[in-house]
ZAPAGU-807188 format. One record per residue (C-alpha): x, y, z; residue in one letter. Coordinates in Angstrom, 2 decimals, decimal comma. Layout:
+---------+---------+---------+------+
!      xx !      yy !      zz ! guse !
+---------+---------+---------+------+
!       X !       Y !       Z !    A !
...
+---------+---------+---------+------+
This chain:
+---------+---------+---------+------+
!      xx !      yy !      zz ! guse !
+---------+---------+---------+------+
!  -28,18 !  -99,93 !  -27,81 !    M !
!  -24,74 ! -101,44 !  -27,17 !    S !
!  -23,97 !  -98,66 !  -24,63 !    A !
!  -27,19 !  -99,36 !  -22,72 !    N !
!  -26,44 ! -103,08 !  -22,73 !    R !
!  -22,91 ! -102,38 !  -21,43 !    K !
!  -24,26 ! -100,19 !  -18,60 !    N !
!  -26,77 ! -102,92 !  -17,71 !    F !
!  -24,00 ! -105,49 !  -17,37 !    F !
!  -21,93 ! -103,06 !  -15,30 !    L !
!  -24,88 ! -102,53 !  -12,97 !    R !
!  -25,34 ! -106,27 !  -12,65 !    M !
!  -21,69 ! -106,72 !  -11,64 !    L !
!  -22,00 ! -104,99 !   -8,31 !    D !
!  -19,09 ! -105,07 !   -5,81 !    P !
!  -20,80 ! -107,59 !   -3,52 !    S !
!  -21,13 ! -110,10 !   -6,38 !    L !
!  -17,47 ! -109,75 !   -7,38 !    I !
!  -16,19 ! -109,93 !   -3,79 !    L !
!  -18,59 ! -112,81 !   -3,03 !    G !
!  -17,27 ! -114,80 !   -5,98 !    G !
!  -13,66 ! -114,19 !   -4,94 !    M !
!  -14,41 ! -115,18 !   -1,34 !    C !
!  -16,20 ! -118,34 !   -2,52 !    T !
!  -13,21 ! -119,37 !   -4,62 !    I !
!  -10,88 ! -118,75 !   -1,69 !    G !
!  -13,13 ! -120,67 !    0,70 !    F !
!  -13,29 ! -123,77 !   -1,48 !    Y !
!   -9,57 ! -123,55 !   -2,20 !    A !
!   -9,03 ! -123,91 !    1,55 !    V !
!  -11,72 ! -126,57 !    2,01 !    I !
!  -10,33 ! -128,79 !   -0,76 !    H !
!   -6,89 ! -128,76 !    0,77 !    H !
!   -5,91 ! -132,31 !    1,83 !    P !
!   -5,69 ! -131,29 !    5,48 !    S !
!   -9,40 ! -130,27 !    5,45 !    M !
!  -10,84 ! -133,46 !    3,89 !    H !
!  -11,90 ! -134,94 !    7,22 !    D !
!  -13,24 ! -131,70 !    8,69 !    S !
!  -16,89 ! -130,91 !    9,43 !    V !
!  -16,91 ! -128,01 !    6,95 !    L !
!  -15,72 ! -130,27 !    4,16 !    H !
!  -18,37 ! -132,84 !    5,07 !    H !
!  -21,23 ! -130,30 !    5,04 !    Y !
!  -20,20 ! -128,10 !    2,09 !    T !
!  -18,75 ! -130,39 !   -0,59 !    T !
!  -20,98 ! -133,49 !   -0,74 !    E !
!  -23,28 ! -132,25 !   -3,50 !    H !
!  -23,47 ! -129,46 !   -6,06 !    V !
!  -26,48 ! -127,98 !   -4,22 !    V !
!  -24,26 ! -127,38 !   -1,21 !    E !
!  -21,84 ! -125,45 !   -3,43 !    Y !
!  -24,72 ! -123,24 !   -4,54 !    V !
!  -25,92 ! -122,68 !   -0,95 !    I !
!  -22,43 ! -121,72 !    0,25 !    V !
!  -21,91 ! -119,39 !   -2,72 !    T !
!  -25,21 ! -117,58 !   -2,09 !    L !
!  -24,50 ! -117,34 !    1,64 !    W !
!  -21,05 ! -115,82 !    1,10 !    I !
!  -22,51 ! -113,38 !   -1,42 !    W !
!  -25,16 ! -112,29 !    1,10 !    G !
!  -22,60 ! -111,93 !    3,92 !    V !
!  -20,38 ! -109,74 !    1,72 !    V !
!  -23,38 ! -107,58 !    0,76 !    D !
!  -24,33 ! -107,10 !    4,43 !    I !
!  -20,74 ! -106,27 !    5,39 !    L !
!  -20,52 ! -103,67 !    2,61 !    L !
!  -23,81 ! -102,25 !    3,82 !    R !
!  -22,51 ! -102,06 !    7,39 !    M !
!  -19,46 ! -100,09 !    6,24 !    L !
!  -21,76 !  -97,16 !    5,40 !    S !
!  -23,26 !  -97,04 !    8,91 !    F !
!  -20,42 !  -95,03 !   10,55 !    P !
!  -20,65 !  -92,35 !    7,86 !    R !
!  -24,41 !  -91,92 !    8,33 !    D !
!  -24,15 !  -91,97 !   12,13 !    L !
!  -21,40 !  -89,33 !   12,10 !    L !
!  -23,39 !  -87,21 !    9,64 !    A !
!  -26,29 !  -87,09 !   12,13 !    L !
!  -24,06 !  -85,24 !   14,61 !    R !
!  -23,34 !  -82,39 !   12,18 !    E !
!  -25,10 !  -79,02 !   12,35 !    N !
!  -26,64 !  -78,92 !    8,88 !    W !
!  -28,91 !  -75,89 !    9,12 !    L !
!  -28,79 !  -72,57 !   11,02 !    P !
!  -31,10 !  -72,12 !   14,03 !    P !
!  -34,72 !  -71,36 !   13,28 !    R !
!  -35,90 !  -67,75 !   13,62 !    Q !
!  -39,59 !  -67,99 !   13,07 !    G !
!  -41,09 !  -68,16 !    9,61 !    K !
!  -38,49 !  -67,61 !    6,90 !    E !
!  -39,02 !  -66,76 !    3,23 !    P !
!  -38,60 !  -69,56 !    0,72 !    A !
!  -35,64 !  -67,72 !   -0,82 !    S !
!  -33,52 !  -68,70 !    2,20 !    H !
!  -33,69 !  -72,33 !    1,07 !    A !
!  -31,14 !  -71,62 !   -1,68 !    L !
!  -28,53 !  -70,40 !    0,85 !    A !
!  -29,17 !  -73,47 !    3,00 !    M !
!  -28,82 !  -75,74 !   -0,03 !    L !
!  -25,54 !  -74,08 !   -1,01 !    E !
!  -24,30 !  -74,56 !    2,54 !    N !
!  -25,05 !  -78,29 !    2,33 !    I !
!  -23,41 !  -78,57 !   -1,09 !    R !
!  -20,26 !  -76,94 !    0,28 !    S !
!  -19,81 !  -79,79 !    2,76 !    R !
!  -17,34 !  -82,65 !    2,08 !    P !
!  -18,41 !  -85,34 !   -0,33 !    R !
!  -18,83 !  -88,05 !    2,31 !    W !
!  -21,32 !  -85,80 !    4,15 !    L !
!  -23,22 !  -84,89 !    0,98 !    R !
!  -23,61 !  -88,57 !    0,06 !    E !
!  -24,87 !  -89,59 !    3,49 !    S !
!  -28,55 !  -90,37 !    4,02 !    R !
!  -29,20 !  -87,20 !    6,02 !    V !
!  -27,34 !  -85,06 !    3,46 !    G !
!  -29,38 !  -86,48 !    0,60 !    K !
!  -32,65 !  -86,08 !    2,53 !    R !
!  -32,04 !  -82,41 !    3,40 !    L !
!  -30,77 !  -81,65 !   -0,11 !    S !
!  -33,87 !  -83,19 !   -1,71 !    S !
!  -36,17 !  -81,26 !    0,63 !    A !
!  -34,48 !  -77,91 !   -0,01 !    L !
!  -34,29 !  -78,53 !   -3,77 !    E !
!  -38,08 !  -78,90 !   -3,78 !    Y !
!  -38,50 !  -75,47 !   -2,15 !    V !
!  -35,90 !  -73,86 !   -4,45 !    V !
!  -37,40 !  -75,30 !   -7,63 !    Q !
!  -40,98 !  -74,48 !   -6,69 !    K !
!  -40,18 !  -71,10 !   -5,14 !    G !
!  -42,69 !  -71,75 !   -2,39 !    S !
!  -43,24 !  -74,04 !    0,61 !    A !
!  -46,67 !  -75,12 !   -0,60 !    E !
!  -47,25 !  -78,88 !   -0,10 !    D !
!  -43,85 !  -79,04 !    1,60 !    F !
!  -45,19 !  -81,22 !    4,44 !    R !
!  -46,40 !  -83,84 !    1,95 !    E !
!  -43,03 !  -83,76 !    0,21 !    H !
!  -41,23 !  -84,41 !    3,51 !    L !
!  -43,54 !  -87,37 !    4,15 !    H !
!  -42,84 !  -88,62 !    0,65 !    Y !
!  -39,07 !  -88,41 !    1,25 !    L !
!  -39,47 !  -90,32 !    4,54 !    A !
!  -41,46 !  -93,07 !    2,79 !    A !
!  -38,89 !  -93,12 !   -0,01 !    Q !
!  -36,10 !  -93,65 !    2,53 !    D !
!  -38,03 !  -96,54 !    4,07 !    E !
!  -38,41 !  -98,09 !    0,63 !    D !
!  -34,69 !  -97,63 !    0,00 !    I !
!  -33,93 !  -99,29 !    3,34 !    T !
!  -36,13 ! -102,23 !    2,41 !    Y !
!  -34,66 ! -102,51 !   -1,08 !    S !
!  -31,09 ! -102,39 !    0,24 !    N !
!  -31,59 ! -105,88 !    1,66 !    Y !
!  -33,25 ! -107,51 !   -1,33 !    T !
!  -30,34 ! -109,90 !   -1,85 !    L !
!  -30,28 ! -111,15 !    1,80 !    P !
!  -34,07 ! -111,65 !    1,69 !    R !
!  -33,74 ! -113,55 !   -1,56 !    F !
!  -31,02 ! -115,75 !   -0,05 !    I !
!  -33,11 ! -116,31 !    3,11 !    I !
!  -36,07 ! -117,35 !    0,97 !    A !
!  -34,24 ! -119,52 !   -1,55 !    V !
!  -31,74 ! -121,27 !    0,75 !    T !
!  -34,29 ! -123,57 !    2,49 !    P !
!  -35,76 ! -124,41 !   -0,91 !    V !
!  -32,29 ! -125,36 !   -2,13 !    L !
!  -31,86 ! -127,48 !    0,99 !    G !
!  -35,06 ! -129,33 !    0,33 !    F !
!  -34,07 ! -129,66 !   -3,33 !    L !
!  -30,75 ! -131,17 !   -2,35 !    G !
!  -32,47 ! -133,54 !    0,00 !    T !
!  -34,89 ! -134,64 !   -2,72 !    V !
!  -32,03 ! -135,05 !   -5,20 !    V !
!  -30,11 ! -137,18 !   -2,71 !    H !
!  -33,14 ! -139,32 !   -2,02 !    F !
!  -33,77 ! -139,71 !   -5,74 !    G !
!  -30,14 ! -140,65 !   -6,36 !    T !
!  -30,19 ! -143,14 !   -3,52 !    A !
!  -33,43 ! -144,83 !   -4,59 !    L !
!  -33,03 ! -144,70 !   -8,35 !    S !
!  -32,27 ! -148,01 !  -10,05 !    G !
!  -32,97 ! -150,13 !   -6,97 !    I !
!  -35,48 ! -152,95 !   -7,22 !    S !
!  -37,27 ! -154,50 !   -4,32 !    F !
!  -35,05 ! -157,57 !   -4,51 !    D !
!  -31,86 ! -155,45 !   -4,31 !    E !
!  -33,17 ! -153,42 !   -1,39 !    M !
!  -31,46 ! -155,56 !    1,24 !    A !
!  -28,10 ! -155,51 !   -0,55 !    E !
!  -28,04 ! -151,73 !   -1,25 !    K !
!  -29,56 ! -150,63 !    2,07 !    L !
!  -26,21 ! -149,25 !    3,43 !    P !
!  -25,77 ! -147,18 !    0,26 !    V !
!  -29,33 ! -145,87 !    0,52 !    V !
!  -28,87 ! -144,95 !    4,19 !    V !
!  -25,59 ! -143,14 !    3,36 !    G !
!  -27,25 ! -141,14 !    0,59 !    E !
!  -30,12 ! -140,26 !    2,94 !    M !
!  -27,59 ! -138,97 !    5,53 !    G !
!  -25,98 ! -136,78 !    2,89 !    Q !
!  -29,46 ! -135,53 !    1,96 !    A !
!  -30,11 ! -134,36 !    5,53 !    F !
!  -26,65 ! -132,76 !    5,61 !    N !
!  -27,72 ! -130,55 !    2,71 !    T !
!  -30,85 ! -129,53 !    4,61 !    T !
!  -28,76 ! -128,72 !    7,69 !    T !
!  -26,39 ! -126,54 !    5,67 !    T !
!  -29,28 ! -124,68 !    4,04 !    A !
!  -31,10 ! -124,04 !    7,32 !    L !
!  -27,89 ! -122,87 !    9,06 !    A !
!  -27,18 ! -120,46 !    6,19 !    A !
!  -30,78 ! -119,15 !    6,26 !    A !
!  -30,78 ! -118,66 !   10,06 !    M !
!  -27,44 ! -116,82 !   10,14 !    S !
!  -28,55 ! -114,63 !    7,22 !    M !
!  -31,85 ! -113,85 !    9,02 !    M !
!  -29,96 ! -112,76 !   12,15 !    F !
!  -27,58 ! -110,53 !   10,18 !    A !
!  -30,53 ! -109,03 !    8,27 !    L !
!  -32,35 ! -108,32 !   11,54 !    F !
!  -29,36 ! -106,49 !   13,04 !    L !
!  -28,62 ! -104,42 !    9,94 !    C !
!  -32,23 ! -103,43 !    9,33 !    E !
!  -32,67 ! -102,48 !   12,98 !    R !
!  -29,61 ! -100,22 !   12,91 !    I !
!  -30,50 !  -98,63 !    9,57 !    E !
!  -34,15 !  -98,06 !   10,48 !    K !
!  -32,99 !  -96,50 !   13,75 !    G !
!  -30,94 !  -93,76 !   12,13 !    Y !
!  -33,52 !  -93,35 !    9,32 !    V !
!  -36,08 !  -92,51 !   12,02 !    H !
!  -33,56 !  -90,06 !   13,50 !    Q !
!  -33,28 !  -88,47 !   10,06 !    I !
!  -37,08 !  -88,20 !    9,95 !    D !
!  -37,13 !  -86,42 !   13,31 !    R !
!  -34,29 !  -84,11 !   12,25 !    L !
!  -36,09 !  -83,24 !    9,01 !    S !
!  -39,37 !  -82,55 !   10,79 !    D !
!  -37,66 !  -80,47 !   13,50 !    R !
!  -35,56 !  -78,34 !   11,14 !    E !
!  -37,75 !  -78,02 !    8,02 !    L !
!  -41,38 !  -78,59 !    9,00 !    M !
!  -43,26 !  -75,24 !    8,99 !    N !
!  -39,99 !  -73,34 !    8,57 !    R !
!  -40,71 !  -71,54 !    5,31 !    F !
!  -43,52 !  -69,14 !    4,49 !    E !
!  -46,25 !  -70,59 !    2,30 !    I !
!  -47,14 !  -68,40 !   -0,68 !    K !
!  -49,51 !  -68,86 !   -3,54 !    D !
!  -47,76 !  -70,40 !   -6,54 !    G !
!  -49,62 !  -68,06 !   -8,91 !    N !
!  -47,85 !  -65,11 !   -7,34 !    L !
!  -44,42 !  -66,55 !   -7,95 !    T !
!  -43,95 !  -65,01 !  -11,47 !    P !
!  -45,03 !  -61,61 !  -10,19 !    F !
!  -42,76 !  -61,94 !   -7,18 !    L !
!  -39,88 !  -62,96 !   -9,46 !    A !
!  -40,47 !  -59,90 !  -11,67 !    A !
!  -40,71 !  -57,68 !   -8,61 !    L !
!  -37,52 !  -59,22 !   -7,25 !    K !
!  -35,66 !  -58,64 !  -10,53 !    S !
!  -36,84 !  -55,01 !  -10,63 !    A !
!  -35,85 !  -54,60 !   -7,01 !    N !
!  -32,44 !  -56,13 !   -7,73 !    D !
!  -31,91 !  -53,71 !  -10,64 !    E !
!  -32,87 !  -50,77 !   -8,43 !    A !
!  -30,53 !  -51,97 !   -5,71 !    L !
!  -27,75 !  -52,38 !   -8,29 !    A !
!  -28,28 !  -48,79 !   -9,52 !    M !
!  -28,30 !  -47,53 !   -5,95 !    I !
!  -25,13 !  -49,50 !   -5,25 !    A !
!  -23,40 !  -48,00 !   -8,32 !    N !
!  -24,47 !  -44,47 !   -7,38 !    T !
!  -23,39 !  -45,05 !   -3,82 !    L !
!  -20,04 !  -46,38 !   -5,09 !    G !
!  -19,44 !  -43,23 !   -7,19 !    R !
!  -20,40 !  -40,98 !   -4,28 !    H !
!  -18,15 !  -42,99 !   -2,02 !    T !
!  -15,22 !  -42,51 !   -4,40 !    E !
!  -15,88 !  -38,75 !   -4,51 !    L !
!  -16,08 !  -38,60 !   -0,74 !    W !
!  -12,87 !  -40,60 !   -0,47 !    I !
!  -11,07 !  -38,21 !   -2,83 !    Q !
!  -12,39 !  -35,21 !   -0,89 !    A !
!  -11,33 !  -36,74 !    2,40 !    F !
!   -7,91 !  -37,53 !    0,95 !    D !
!   -7,47 !  -33,85 !   -0,03 !    G !
!   -8,62 !  -32,67 !    3,39 !    V !
!   -6,34 !  -35,14 !    5,11 !    L !
!   -3,34 !  -34,09 !    2,97 !    S !
!   -3,98 !  -30,41 !    3,83 !    K !
!   -4,45 !  -31,32 !    7,44 !    F !
!   -1,14 !  -33,22 !    7,40 !    D !
!    0,66 !  -30,22 !    5,85 !    A !
!   -0,87 !  -27,84 !    8,41 !    R !
!    0,00 !  -30,24 !   11,18 !    Q !
!    3,62 !  -30,36 !    9,98 !    Q !
!    3,77 !  -26,54 !    9,98 !    Q !
!    2,28 !  -26,40 !   13,47 !    D !
!    4,74 !  -29,04 !   14,58 !    T !
!    7,69 !  -27,03 !   13,24 !    Q !
!    6,37 !  -23,85 !   14,90 !    A !
!    5,89 !  -25,65 !   18,19 !    W !
!    9,38 !  -27,13 !   17,94 !    N !
!   10,87 !  -23,64 !   17,35 !    T !
!    8,88 !  -22,18 !   20,26 !    A !
!    9,87 !  -25,03 !   22,53 !    L !
!   13,54 !  -24,63 !   21,56 !    T !
!   13,45 !  -20,88 !   22,36 !    A !
!   11,58 !  -21,53 !   25,58 !    L !
!   14,08 !  -24,21 !   26,55 !    N !
!   17,03 !  -21,85 !   25,89 !    A !
!   15,38 !  -19,09 !   27,92 !    R !
!   14,64 !  -21,51 !   30,70 !    H !
!   18,27 !  -22,64 !   30,73 !    E !
!   19,52 !  -19,01 !   30,93 !    S !
!   17,08 !  -18,24 !   33,76 !    L !
!   18,13 !  -21,41 !   35,51 !    E !
!   21,81 !  -20,37 !   35,20 !    T !
!   21,04 !  -16,92 !   36,63 !    Q !
!   19,01 !  -18,43 !   39,44 !    R !
!   21,82 !  -20,83 !   40,30 !    I !
!   24,34 !  -17,92 !   40,31 !    A !
!   22,04 !  -15,83 !   42,53 !    A !
!   21,57 !  -18,76 !   44,90 !    H !
!   25,33 !  -19,24 !   45,01 !    K !
!   25,88 !  -15,52 !   45,80 !    Q !
!   23,23 !  -15,62 !   48,53 !    H !
!   24,83 !  -18,74 !   49,92 !    A !
!   28,23 !  -17,01 !   50,03 !    D !
!   26,71 !  -13,97 !   51,74 !    E !
!   24,99 !  -16,17 !   54,30 !    W !
!   28,21 !  -18,06 !   54,84 !    K !
!   30,16 !  -14,81 !   55,41 !    Q !
!   27,45 !  -13,51 !   57,73 !    A !
!   27,50 !  -16,76 !   59,68 !    L !
!   31,28 !  -16,59 !   59,93 !    Q !
!   31,10 !  -12,97 !   61,20 !    D !
!   28,43 !  -13,92 !   63,67 !    L !
!   30,53 !  -16,85 !   64,84 !    S !
!   33,55 !  -14,54 !   65,36 !    V !
!   31,42 !  -12,06 !   67,32 !    R !
!   30,02 !  -14,88 !   69,44 !    H !
!   33,52 !  -16,12 !   70,10 !    E !
!   34,67 !  -12,60 !   71,12 !    E !
!   31,59 !  -12,12 !   73,30 !    F !
!   32,16 !  -15,52 !   74,88 !    D !
!   35,79 !  -14,57 !   75,59 !    A !
!   34,71 !  -11,24 !   77,21 !    V !
!   32,02 !  -13,00 !   79,20 !    R !
!   34,44 !  -15,67 !   80,33 !    E !
!   36,90 !  -12,91 !   81,43 !    G !
!   34,21 !  -11,13 !   83,40 !    R !
!   33,09 !  -14,37 !   84,96 !    L !
!   36,66 !  -15,22 !   85,91 !    L !
!   37,13 !  -11,72 !   87,41 !    Q !
!   33,87 !  -12,04 !   89,33 !    M !
!   34,83 !  -15,50 !   90,49 !    V !
!   38,23 !  -14,19 !   91,63 !    E !
!   36,57 !  -11,25 !   93,43 !    T !
!   34,06 !  -13,61 !   95,00 !    L !
!   36,87 !  -15,95 !   96,00 !    D !
!   38,73 !  -13,03 !   97,63 !    G !
!   35,69 !  -11,83 !   99,49 !    R !
!   34,85 !  -15,38 !  100,44 !    Q !
!   38,40 !  -15,81 !  101,80 !    S !
!   38,05 !  -12,59 !  103,80 !    K !
!   34,64 !  -13,72 !  105,02 !    L !
!   36,00 !  -17,09 !  106,00 !    L !
!   38,88 !  -15,48 !  107,87 !    S !
!   36,44 !  -13,11 !  109,58 !    H !
!   34,18 !  -16,04 !  110,42 !    V !
!   37,16 !  -17,91 !  111,85 !    D !
!   38,07 !  -14,97 !  114,02 !    S !
!   34,45 !  -14,64 !  115,08 !    T !
!   34,37 !  -18,31 !  115,97 !    L !
!   37,53 !  -17,91 !  117,98 !    E !
!   35,95 !  -15,01 !  119,84 !    R !
!   32,80 !  -17,07 !  120,34 !    A !
!   34,95 !  -19,77 !  121,86 !    L !
!   36,57 !  -17,19 !  124,07 !    M !
!   33,07 !  -16,00 !  125,00 !    L !
!   32,13 !  -19,53 !  125,83 !    R !
!   35,17 !  -19,82 !  128,01 !    D !
!   34,29 !  -16,49 !  129,64 !    G !
!   30,75 !  -17,65 !  130,21 !    V !
!   32,18 !  -20,78 !  131,77 !    G !
!   34,39 !  -18,72 !  133,98 !    E !
!   31,36 !  -16,55 !  134,79 !    L !
!   29,42 !  -19,60 !  135,72 !    V !
!   32,27 !  -20,77 !  137,86 !    E !
!   32,53 !  -17,31 !  139,41 !    A !
!   28,86 !  -17,24 !  140,11 !    L !
!   29,27 !  -20,63 !  141,61 !    H !
!   32,07 !  -19,21 !  143,64 !    G !
!   29,88 !  -16,26 !  144,61 !    I !
!   27,37 !  -18,71 !  145,68 !    H !
!   30,00 !  -20,37 !  147,69 !    Q !
!   31,48 !  -17,23 !  148,96 !    G !
!   31,00 !  -13,55 !  148,52 !    E !
!   34,72 !  -13,06 !  148,79 !    G !
!   35,26 !  -13,61 !  145,25 !    K !
!   32,86 !  -10,88 !  143,92 !    L !
!   35,69 !   -8,81 !  142,70 !    L !
!   36,93 !  -11,57 !  140,47 !    E !
!   33,48 !  -11,93 !  139,06 !    V !
!   33,30 !   -8,29 !  138,19 !    Q !
!   36,63 !   -8,53 !  136,43 !    T !
!   35,58 !  -11,58 !  134,38 !    V !
!   32,28 !   -9,93 !  133,55 !    L !
!   34,05 !   -6,88 !  132,24 !    A !
!   36,15 !   -9,05 !  129,97 !    K !
!   33,11 !  -10,81 !  128,68 !    N !
!   31,33 !   -7,58 !  127,93 !    L !
!   34,32 !   -6,42 !  125,93 !    R !
!   34,31 !   -9,64 !  123,94 !    V !
!   30,58 !   -9,28 !  123,31 !    I !
!   31,15 !   -5,76 !  122,05 !    H !
!   33,75 !   -7,05 !  119,65 !    E !
!   31,48 !   -9,83 !  118,45 !    T !
!   28,94 !   -7,29 !  117,21 !    Q !
!   31,14 !   -7,05 !  114,12 !    K !
!   29,77 !  -10,49 !  113,02 !    I !
!   26,56 !   -8,84 !  111,87 !    D !
!   28,52 !   -6,42 !  109,71 !    D !
!   30,42 !   -9,32 !  108,08 !    A !
!   27,18 !  -11,20 !  107,36 !    L !
!   25,61 !   -8,09 !  105,80 !    H !
!   28,68 !   -7,64 !  103,57 !    G !
!   28,54 !  -11,31 !  102,44 !    L !
!   24,83 !  -11,00 !  101,54 !    T !
!   25,48 !   -7,88 !   99,47 !    A !
!   28,29 !   -9,63 !   97,57 !    A !
!   26,03 !  -12,60 !   96,77 !    I !
!   23,26 !  -10,31 !   95,45 !    H !
!   25,75 !   -8,44 !   93,26 !    L !
!   27,10 !  -11,68 !   91,75 !    L !
!   23,56 !  -12,96 !   91,03 !    T !
!   22,55 !   -9,74 !   89,27 !    A !
!   25,64 !   -9,75 !   87,02 !    R !
!   25,13 !  -13,41 !   86,11 !    N !
!   21,52 !  -12,72 !   85,03 !    R !
!   22,63 !   -9,78 !   82,89 !    G !
!   25,19 !  -11,94 !   80,98 !    D !
!   22,56 !  -14,62 !   80,27 !    M !
!   20,18 !  -12,00 !   78,81 !    G !
!   22,90 !  -10,67 !   76,47 !    H !
!   23,74 !  -14,18 !   75,18 !    S !
!   20,04 !  -14,95 !   74,49 !    A !
!   19,64 !  -11,69 !   72,53 !    A !
!   22,71 !  -12,54 !   70,41 !    A !
+---------+---------+---------+------+
């Protein structure tokens, strides 16, 4: 009994009440400072005990709304998370457990958000029941429950909004009663200033109460609008991701399905064990085969290495022999080329000697020919002179027949010269024969050089 009473008192002392009381104490500590005595806040919040109550309730409500607003960022961020895998048609109800475990593996601040709690509650229903029967009604129930929670979250602000005007009117009535109590009709004129002052303070209490109620109404409107907005987003998310997602099965078949599932699980476990043993045997067999294969591969590798070494040695010996043979052939070709060069040089020397001899012979014959030509030219000149004399003689004959004898003499000389000039043809024939002989020998030397 004492434990229950202690828990009740702990539930009554919520954080907003404690923080509201501390803020109220701090507020009035500032207001009662001497520098604030003539301020408007001091005038409207400290004239009567009712004003103290109104301010205390208002601060309590403001702290409660601020604490409520601190949870908005968490819920708004949680809406952006990918909570469930993409839908793939109708899924069995057994998949709900995996989805629930996925949600429970999220960080704590996500699990305690409104969307995390809604999805967890919906999936827990499917897991506990083992079927999606009446799942639509359960989703509607969770949506209505969230709306009720949203409404109940602002019970304190609604209470303050409702009670604050009443407290204002109460303060006004108390002020009026205080101002008019103990005043007779005869003293009315004397105490009229006091009565008017008390009535002004009474209206100040009403003003404070109405201002507190209006500001609390505005804050309540904003908070409820924001919270209802993301609650409706949670409703749409729940309907989109969970509505008609799971297969609906008869609840009476659930025990039979559970028994069938357990039997199936046992069979799968036996198959898995058998498969594990066979896998171990296969692994051992493969290990033996691989070890033998490795040994055989090592032997083959050694044999190939030996064969490659022998082949490499043989290749090196053949390469050495080939290089020696190439060197010998190169020496033979070099010697042959040297011999051929010597023979060409000797042949060139012989040919040059012959050419020089032929040139000398040709020069001699040419000199003789030139001398013969010169003598022939001299005789031709003499013939020309004789012809001139003949012409003159004929002219003289024309002039006088007395000179006929001289003409005959000159003519005889000319005939003798002409007879001697017939040797020009023999000289020309000899020169032509020498030229043909030189041309024939030159062609024969060129043919021998081309054949070499």
